[in-house]
TISE-114376 format. One record per residue: x negated, y, z of N, C-alpha, C in turn. Coordinates in steps of 0.001 Angstrom, whole numbers, plus 500000, padded with zeros to 6 digits. Each point is the difference from the previous one (the first is absolute). Example, Ala and Ser with C-alpha at 12.3 -4.5 7.8 and 13.67 -1.06 7.14 Angstrom:
2
486810494310507800500890501190500000499100501200500000500350501050499280499180501190500060500770501090500730
This chain:
154
106861629841207533498685499393499063500310498281499936499824499718498976499778498453499674499277499256500738500031498539500214499137499399500991498730499857498986499818499781498739499073500103499309499168501141500006500823501186500090499014501139499929499426500070501353500739499952501067499439500354501685498849499030500153500186498582499508498755499427499887498851500152499369500301500670498960498731500551499069499275501202501008500823500630500772499683501468500263499279499562501430500290498708500383499368499653501320498506499593500015499554499919498701498758499179499822499125501210499462499128499985501097499089501196500101498949499989498585499928499077499138499209500025499226500595500633498929501458499966499866500876500493498980500018501478500289500156500319501158499842501593500482498854500438499325498627499366500498498878500543499244499991499948498579500731499279499188499800500209498864500977500876499431501170500410500651500717501190499786499296501018500356498814500295500997499786501036500208499041500417498981499225498970499836498745500177498549500842500472498697500949499623499821500644500115498778500768501731500151500256500161501345500605501431500229498812501004499918499072499856500200499406500652499940498959500134498591499919498887499410499324500371498750501040498872498894500981500495499588500889499253499111499720499472498623498526500160499617499372499452498742499078499408500724499872499218501158498781499544500395500343498448499473498880499173499122499958498967499564500322498696500927500210498811499488500426498747500977498527499754500602499208499878499369498425499678500429499672500886501151500156501224500039499607500991500781501062499964501212501046499935499600501211499810501081499438498641501056499741499067498923499810498622501228498599500288500689499212500441499672498652500458500573500287500932501543500932500879499467500481501059501126500721499303500978501007499021500097500719498846500620499242498750500460498708499896499360499384498632500103500738498429499888500241500564498708500736498446499371499730499775498747500374499252499412499611499489498537500997501031499364499445500215498302500979500883499096501252498980499865499799498921499710501650499434499683500755499511501191499216500312501244501033499914501409500718501300500294499427500888499468500259501685500050500903499742499202499841499784498371500767500244498866501631499610500580499975498584500811500998498980500149500851501011501022499371500547500835500513500916501275501129501216499427498930500562498973500860501138499357500912499742499288499860498813499074501238499520499369501291499641501086499765499534500756501071499697501253500539501253500440499196500868500346500303501341500311501028500636499317499585500016498427500944500336499036500983499418500004500100498373499788501301499569499884500861499974501096499839500610501112500556500135501245500571501584499870499469500675499042500246501315499948499350501095500708499214499420500974499152500737500505499103501476499498499470499205499025499289500808498697500880500037499179500573501381499494500706500310498840499765499936498627498507500774500197499201500288499132499001500847500097498812500314499150498967501142500091500708500936498984499546501641500572500709501112499304498302500487499788500245500785498849498715500894499461500929501683500477499398501035500778500259500942500477499643500995499007500540500606499276499774500829498970500207501595500682499081501023499940499922501218500185501131500725499237501216500319500265500778501145499048499476501013499819499387500681500478499199501476499612499287499766499055499070499026499829499200499589499240500774499597498299501113499351500524500718499844498554500880501159499514499999501160500654500800501063499604501286500098500796500048499668501181501373499989500774499526500614501270499977501239500079499519500641501470500868500217500894501403500018499637501013500326500446500774498369500670500023500225501281500950498621500222501333500394501201500972499340499653501188500843500847500767498620500402500999500583501040500640498697500183501163500875500300501133498576499057501396500665499557501062499354500661500541500417500854501246499562500685501235499768498941500694499005500058501154499843498998501188499472500991501328501177499728501023499141500632500858500041498641500183498502499691500966499831498628501645500291500221500319500412498990501413500236499952500728498544499915501231499663500077500685498797500106499715499167498966499606498760500156499588498936499126498846500103498988499160500937500327498861500460499399498550499285500547500359499266500899498610499235500538499284499300498804500524499110499392499433499134499147499389500849498607500098500968499985499825501102498869498626500580500647499860500494501044499112500545500948498560498997499850500831498757500422498686499100499951499507499811498464500633499686499478499642499823498327499248501193499552500384500959500538499477501407499403498285500039500611499975499739501234498705499931500495499187498886499847500457498966499471499129498682499638499380500727498435501102500687499470499508500423498344498774501162500261500003500723500816499283501204500135498606499583500498499061500248498920498474499694500549499478501142500728501028501190500149499209500880501305499913499400501334501416499252499917500649499291501640498950499058500431499079499995500943499251499014500255500403499448501422501078500494500553500570499250500979501295500363500405500972498712500229501474500610500122500747499057501159500524500603500988500263499234501094501413500183500376500906499146500068501409500340500346499915499931501790500557501284500281499797500522501692501536499990500551500210500035501109500906500194500685500165501732500301501654500436500282500018501707500056500753500086499261500211501471499599500745500665499060499608499783498284498759499991500342499263499555498429499849498471499715499937499557498861499821498618500047498846499659499554499037500745499527499193499762499451498697501089500220498628499553499948498706501010500150499168499325498876499653500766499074499105500084499146498689500591500275498936499487499379498610500859499851499905499975498630499691501192499440499585500010498508498495501024500126499551499964498875498896500550499396500049500895499030499800501240499755500037500686499105498768500821499339500291500123498899498851501174499423499860501098500599501322500513499957499861501676500799501246500056500456500374501317500946501076500381500560501055500033499064499698500331498560501102500147499174500504498930499409499428499028499859500335498777499916501169499410500828500060500606501214500930499614501115501517499899499375500403501188499476501442499777499362500328498867499145499387500288498895500028498564499261500047498641500648499151499903500967499950498750500998501327499592500700500532501244500726501307499833500656501339500152499204500047500698499064501027499826498889500455498647499746499283499266499728500575498656499772500776499284501027499511500515501406500369499108500828501531500944500894499657501316499707501308500778500077501595499660499607499438499562498844501296499367499085501098498743501216499283499870500853500322498646500855500146500317501488499438501218500423500107500196501265499167501029500379499923500462501329499428501614500623498889499259500080499015500891499857498781499825500276499432501132501012498998499653500991498921500915500861498783499300499720499254501253499699498487499688499581499189500551501259499031499646500327498483500459500702499098499646499381498969501351499647499294499906499319498477499306501019499219499110499534499031499605501408498883500645499507499234500649501116499241500980500237498551499420500429500194498841500614498933499182500265500083498527500465499131499160500200500586498775500608498909499507501147500160500651500952498810499551501346500003498616500128501271499379499466499491498228500547500117499620498676498901499636499081500640499467498907500248498404499856500509499358499058500428498826499868499060499049500796500532499308500877498918498928500754500643498702499981499283499018500592500302498460500411500897500112501076500859499091500302500437499455501154499303499600501101500344500225500977498740499251501267500079498610499971498964499279500190500211498514499679499813499421501653500731498697500171500302499703501398498531499773500691500029500009501194498540499558500509499236501018500393
């Protein structure tokens, strides 16, 4: 962790700002300022510093895949054939069904998370990757721990 980041995270007001933004990502600067007891321009400046330091990388909109017609979620491990790493990365980037792609250690080199319209769509989604390596697929039954924010210091 860089000196600037550690300094920013040592400040309790910055932690309060991050907590409030974590709980309500769409909070306005005026409301955020009231929540932490500061003026809106001062809070805006602190948020900007946190962004510039890379502590805040962005604010995301979370969509419900089922509501959008993607009720099936799968995790796919991929073991590339020799020399095929770049092709798998490119294919994952280009596939709108792939919502996460991680380079991992072990026998497999990648793990992907994909959302599909149906189980029947799985063959087509995997076929493109099978040209470059072996796949192992697990269907996600449920997610007892949904995506959440990291714990904040203090």
